[in-house]
C-alpha positions as CSV (number, residue, x, y, z in Angstrom):
1,M,13.5,38.6,-113.7
2,T,10.1,40.0,-114.1
3,Q,8.8,37.0,-115.9
4,W,10.2,34.8,-113.4
5,M,8.6,36.7,-110.4
6,Y,5.4,36.7,-112.1
7,G,5.7,33.0,-112.7
8,C,6.4,32.5,-108.9
9,K,3.4,34.7,-108.1
10,N,1.2,32.3,-110.1
11,F,2.6,29.3,-108.6
12,F,2.1,30.5,-104.9
13,Y,-1.4,31.6,-105.9
14,L,-2.2,28.2,-107.2
15,V,-0.7,26.4,-104.0
16,G,-2.7,28.6,-101.9
17,L,-5.9,28.0,-103.8
18,V,-5.3,24.3,-103.6
19,F,-4.7,24.5,-99.9
20,L,-7.9,26.6,-99.3
21,L,-9.9,24.0,-101.3
22,N,-8.5,21.1,-99.3
23,S,-9.3,23.0,-96.2
24,C,-12.8,23.7,-97.0
25,K,-13.3,20.0,-98.0
26,S,-11.8,18.9,-94.8
27,N,-14.0,21.0,-92.8
28,T,-17.1,19.9,-94.7
29,A,-16.2,16.3,-94.1
30,E,-16.0,17.0,-90.3
31,E,-19.4,18.3,-90.4
32,E,-20.9,15.5,-92.1
33,P,-22.7,13.1,-89.8
34,T,-20.8,9.8,-89.2
35,D,-23.9,7.8,-88.1
36,T,-27.4,7.1,-89.2
37,I,-30.6,6.2,-87.4
38,D,-29.5,2.6,-87.0
39,S,-25.7,2.7,-87.4
40,G,-22.5,4.4,-86.2
41,T,-21.1,5.0,-82.7
42,I,-22.4,7.7,-80.3
43,Y,-21.9,8.5,-76.5
44,I,-24.7,9.1,-74.1
45,S,-24.6,10.3,-70.5
46,A,-26.9,8.5,-67.9
47,D,-27.7,8.8,-64.4
48,E,-26.0,5.9,-62.5
49,S,-29.3,5.3,-60.6
50,F,-30.6,3.6,-63.8
51,K,-27.6,1.7,-65.1
52,P,-29.3,-1.9,-64.9
53,V,-32.2,-1.0,-67.1
54,I,-30.2,1.5,-69.4
55,D,-27.6,-1.4,-69.9
56,S,-30.5,-3.7,-70.8
57,E,-32.1,-1.0,-73.3
58,I,-28.6,-0.7,-75.2
59,R,-27.9,-4.4,-75.3
60,V,-31.3,-5.0,-77.1
61,F,-30.9,-2.1,-79.3
62,E,-27.6,-3.1,-80.5
63,A,-28.5,-6.8,-80.9
64,L,-31.4,-5.4,-83.2
65,H,-28.9,-3.0,-85.0
66,P,-25.5,-4.8,-85.4
67,K,-23.9,-1.9,-86.9
68,A,-24.9,0.5,-84.1
69,K,-22.8,1.1,-81.0
70,I,-24.0,3.2,-78.0
71,I,-21.4,4.0,-75.4
72,P,-23.0,5.0,-71.9
73,I,-21.1,7.1,-69.4
74,Y,-22.8,6.6,-66.1
75,K,-22.3,9.5,-63.6
76,P,-24.4,11.5,-61.0
77,E,-27.2,13.5,-62.3
78,A,-25.5,16.9,-62.0
79,E,-22.7,15.8,-64.0
80,C,-24.9,14.5,-66.7
81,I,-26.6,17.9,-66.8
82,R,-23.0,19.4,-67.3
83,D,-22.9,17.3,-70.4
84,F,-25.4,19.5,-72.0
85,S,-22.2,21.6,-73.0
86,V,-20.3,18.6,-74.4
87,D,-20.8,18.4,-78.2
88,S,-19.9,14.7,-78.4
89,I,-22.7,13.7,-76.0
90,R,-25.8,12.9,-78.1
91,M,-28.2,12.0,-75.3
92,V,-28.6,12.7,-71.6
93,I,-30.9,10.4,-69.3
94,I,-31.9,12.0,-66.2
95,T,-34.9,12.5,-63.8
96,R,-35.9,16.0,-65.0
97,R,-36.5,18.0,-68.2
98,F,-34.1,20.8,-69.2
99,T,-34.8,24.2,-68.1
100,E,-35.3,27.3,-70.3
101,Q,-31.8,28.5,-69.5
102,E,-30.4,25.2,-70.4
103,E,-32.3,25.0,-73.7
104,N,-31.1,28.5,-74.7
105,F,-27.5,27.6,-73.9
106,M,-27.9,24.4,-76.3
107,V,-29.5,26.5,-78.9
108,D,-26.9,29.3,-78.7
109,S,-24.0,26.9,-78.4
110,F,-24.8,24.1,-80.9
111,K,-27.4,25.6,-83.0
112,L,-29.9,22.9,-82.3
113,A,-33.3,22.4,-80.6
114,P,-33.0,19.7,-77.8
115,K,-35.9,17.4,-77.5
116,S,-37.1,15.6,-74.2
117,L,-39.6,12.9,-73.4
118,D,-40.6,11.1,-70.3
119,I,-40.1,7.5,-71.0
120,A,-40.7,5.8,-67.5
121,K,-41.7,6.2,-63.9
122,D,-39.2,5.0,-61.2
123,A,-39.4,4.7,-57.4
124,V,-36.8,5.6,-54.7
125,A,-36.6,2.3,-52.6
126,V,-35.5,2.3,-48.9
127,I,-33.3,-0.6,-47.8
128,V,-32.1,-1.9,-44.5
129,N,-29.9,-4.6,-43.0
130,P,-31.5,-7.9,-42.8
131,S,-31.1,-7.7,-39.0
132,S,-33.1,-4.5,-38.8
133,S,-36.2,-4.6,-36.7
134,D,-37.6,-1.5,-38.6
135,T,-39.1,-2.4,-41.8
136,L,-42.2,-0.3,-42.0
137,F,-41.9,3.5,-42.1
138,T,-44.2,6.3,-42.5
139,M,-42.9,9.2,-44.6
140,D,-42.8,11.3,-41.4
141,E,-40.4,8.6,-39.9
142,V,-38.3,8.8,-43.2
143,R,-37.9,12.6,-42.8
144,Q,-36.8,12.1,-39.2
145,I,-34.2,9.6,-40.2
146,L,-32.9,11.9,-42.8
147,M,-32.8,14.9,-40.4
148,D,-31.3,12.8,-37.5
149,R,-34.5,13.0,-35.4
150,F,-35.6,9.4,-35.5
151,K,-36.0,7.4,-32.2
152,E,-33.0,5.3,-33.1
153,N,-29.5,6.1,-34.5
154,L,-30.1,5.2,-38.1
155,I,-27.7,6.8,-40.7
156,P,-28.9,7.5,-44.2
157,I,-26.5,6.5,-47.0
158,F,-26.9,7.6,-50.7
159,D,-24.8,7.1,-53.9
160,G,-23.1,10.4,-53.2
161,T,-24.1,13.1,-50.7
162,H,-24.7,15.7,-53.5
163,A,-25.1,16.0,-57.3
164,T,-27.1,12.7,-57.6
165,S,-30.8,12.5,-58.6
166,T,-31.6,10.5,-55.5
167,V,-30.3,13.1,-53.2
168,R,-32.0,15.9,-55.3
169,F,-35.2,14.1,-55.0
170,I,-35.0,13.6,-51.3
171,I,-34.0,17.3,-50.6
172,D,-36.7,18.7,-53.0
173,S,-39.7,16.2,-52.7
174,V,-39.3,14.8,-49.3
175,L,-37.6,17.4,-47.2
176,H,-38.8,20.2,-49.1
177,G,-35.7,22.1,-49.0
178,A,-34.5,21.2,-45.5
179,Q,-30.9,19.9,-45.1
180,L,-29.9,16.3,-44.7
181,T,-28.3,15.4,-41.5
182,S,-24.4,15.9,-41.3
183,K,-24.2,12.1,-40.5
184,T,-25.3,11.2,-44.0
185,M,-23.0,8.8,-45.9
186,A,-22.1,8.3,-49.5
187,A,-21.2,5.4,-51.5
188,K,-19.5,5.5,-54.9
189,S,-22.5,3.8,-56.7
190,S,-26.0,2.3,-55.9
191,E,-24.3,-1.1,-55.7
192,G,-22.1,0.4,-53.0
193,V,-25.1,1.5,-51.1
194,I,-26.5,-2.1,-51.2
195,D,-23.1,-3.6,-50.1
196,Y,-22.6,-1.0,-47.2
197,V,-26.2,-1.5,-45.8
198,S,-25.8,-5.3,-46.0
199,K,-22.8,-5.0,-43.6
200,N,-24.0,-2.2,-41.4
201,P,-27.2,-2.6,-39.3
202,N,-27.4,1.0,-38.4
203,T,-27.8,2.3,-41.9
204,V,-30.7,3.0,-44.1
205,G,-30.1,3.1,-47.9
206,F,-31.9,5.1,-50.7
207,I,-31.5,3.7,-54.3
208,G,-33.6,3.4,-57.4
209,V,-35.9,0.5,-57.6
210,S,-34.4,-0.7,-60.9
211,W,-31.4,-1.9,-58.8
212,I,-33.5,-4.5,-56.7
213,G,-37.0,-4.6,-58.3
214,N,-36.5,-7.2,-61.0
215,H,-36.8,-10.6,-59.5
216,E,-35.9,-12.3,-62.7
217,D,-32.4,-10.8,-62.7
218,T,-29.8,-13.1,-61.0
219,A,-27.6,-10.0,-59.9
220,Q,-30.6,-8.4,-58.2
221,L,-31.7,-11.6,-56.6
222,S,-28.2,-11.7,-55.1
223,F,-28.7,-8.0,-53.9
224,L,-32.1,-9.0,-52.2
225,K,-30.4,-11.7,-50.2
226,K,-28.1,-9.1,-48.8
227,I,-30.6,-6.6,-47.7
228,R,-34.4,-5.9,-46.9
229,I,-36.7,-3.6,-48.7
230,V,-38.7,-1.2,-46.4
231,W,-42.4,-1.0,-46.7
232,L,-43.6,2.7,-46.7
233,E,-47.0,4.0,-45.6
234,S,-49.4,4.1,-48.7
235,T,-50.4,7.6,-50.0
236,D,-54.1,6.5,-50.3
237,K,-54.7,4.4,-47.2
238,P,-53.1,5.6,-43.9
239,G,-51.8,2.7,-41.9
240,N,-51.5,0.4,-45.1
241,Y,-47.7,-0.2,-45.9
242,I,-46.6,-1.1,-49.5
243,L,-43.4,-1.8,-51.4
244,P,-42.2,0.0,-54.6
245,W,-43.7,-2.5,-57.0
246,Q,-45.0,-1.6,-60.3
247,A,-48.7,-1.3,-59.6
248,N,-48.0,1.0,-56.7
249,I,-46.0,3.1,-58.9
250,Y,-48.7,3.2,-61.6
251,Y,-51.4,4.0,-59.2
252,G,-49.3,6.7,-57.4
253,R,-49.7,4.8,-54.1
254,Y,-46.1,4.5,-53.4
255,P,-44.8,7.9,-51.8
256,M,-41.4,8.4,-53.5
257,I,-42.0,8.3,-57.3
258,R,-39.9,10.2,-60.0
259,D,-39.9,10.5,-63.8
260,L,-37.2,9.4,-66.1
261,F,-36.5,11.6,-69.2
262,Y,-34.1,11.4,-72.2
263,I,-32.7,14.6,-73.6
264,L,-31.7,14.4,-77.3
265,K,-29.3,16.9,-78.4
266,E,-28.5,16.0,-82.2
267,K,-28.3,18.2,-85.1
268,N,-29.0,15.6,-87.7
269,T,-31.3,12.5,-87.7
270,G,-28.8,10.2,-86.4
271,L,-28.3,7.2,-83.9
272,G,-29.4,9.3,-81.1
273,K,-32.8,9.6,-82.6
274,G,-32.8,6.0,-83.5
275,F,-32.2,5.1,-79.8
276,A,-34.8,7.7,-78.6
277,N,-37.4,6.1,-80.9
278,F,-36.4,2.7,-79.4
279,L,-36.6,3.8,-75.8
280,S,-40.2,5.2,-76.4
281,G,-41.4,2.5,-78.6
282,E,-42.8,-0.9,-77.7
283,Q,-39.6,-2.9,-77.2
284,G,-38.0,-0.3,-75.2
285,Q,-41.1,0.1,-73.2
286,L,-41.3,-3.5,-72.5
287,I,-37.7,-3.5,-71.1
288,F,-38.8,-0.7,-68.6
289,R,-41.7,-3.0,-67.7
290,R,-39.4,-6.0,-67.1
291,A,-37.2,-3.9,-65.1
292,Y,-40.0,-2.9,-62.7
293,L,-40.3,0.7,-63.7
294,W,-43.4,1.8,-65.1
295,P,-43.4,2.7,-68.8
296,T,-45.0,5.9,-69.6
297,Q,-45.2,5.8,-73.5
298,M,-47.2,2.6,-73.8
299,N,-50.5,1.4,-72.2
300,F,-50.1,-1.7,-70.2
301,N,-52.9,-3.4,-68.1
302,I,-52.5,-4.2,-64.4
303,R,-53.6,-7.7,-63.8
304,V,-54.7,-8.6,-60.3
305,T,-53.5,-12.1,-59.3
306,K,-53.9,-14.3,-56.2
307,L,-50.9,-14.3,-53.9
308,N,-50.7,-18.2,-54.4
309,E,-50.6,-18.0,-58.2
């Protein structure tokens, strides 16, 4: 009996040892990276305001790296920021850097040091219905519209009344903390803003210029047939009104300019790093330029041309 019990004891010891070894092997396999700098599949979270240009960046990157797959999730900026706490999201693309508190959270939670870089400058465009007689605004008039103090009843509309980068920019940089009028309306997306303004003459829309700035994009050309872009008073010449075009963004003449950043949260050098290198490299920067944002990591010349050229 004793010998039998001793044999059983050894048997269960061996079974337990095998189970432990397999468990360790399984956990090690889970921690091993499943992607490289130019292959694999990752998820990124991006501000919906930049969907057209980020879609273009991903399309070209994947064409150059057939084994790579980047799956973007477009959402309001505040929801992108909450994705700092989601381990499966490798990169977040928004209009600000992470704060010290957010950095500490990522370091403590995921044992990684996040990295950020400004990759482009964007402009917030103001759009109106084609029938509108108001196509020139000073920034004081823009503030009046946003606070329901304008001479006419014009209702501002955004891609959401809160949690979006455009709303945050307007409150922080235009209203300087003042509240939006209670009449403010919200669409589900930037395209929704364009559609609503095109059907309602008493509305004024605020969207990222990447949705309407590219005159070589057939979809954006169709948008431009439905709305009109407002001319805003230049920051350098009072009484001079300009559109949110690249040169005006570059020289800081357009009054509503914001930065675009990527925030990389990756433990190992993987596909997130590869895409980050692409966004800040020549090819990625050229795509921002073609989308009529201003690329910040490459030097491009401004060429003055005649209007009839």
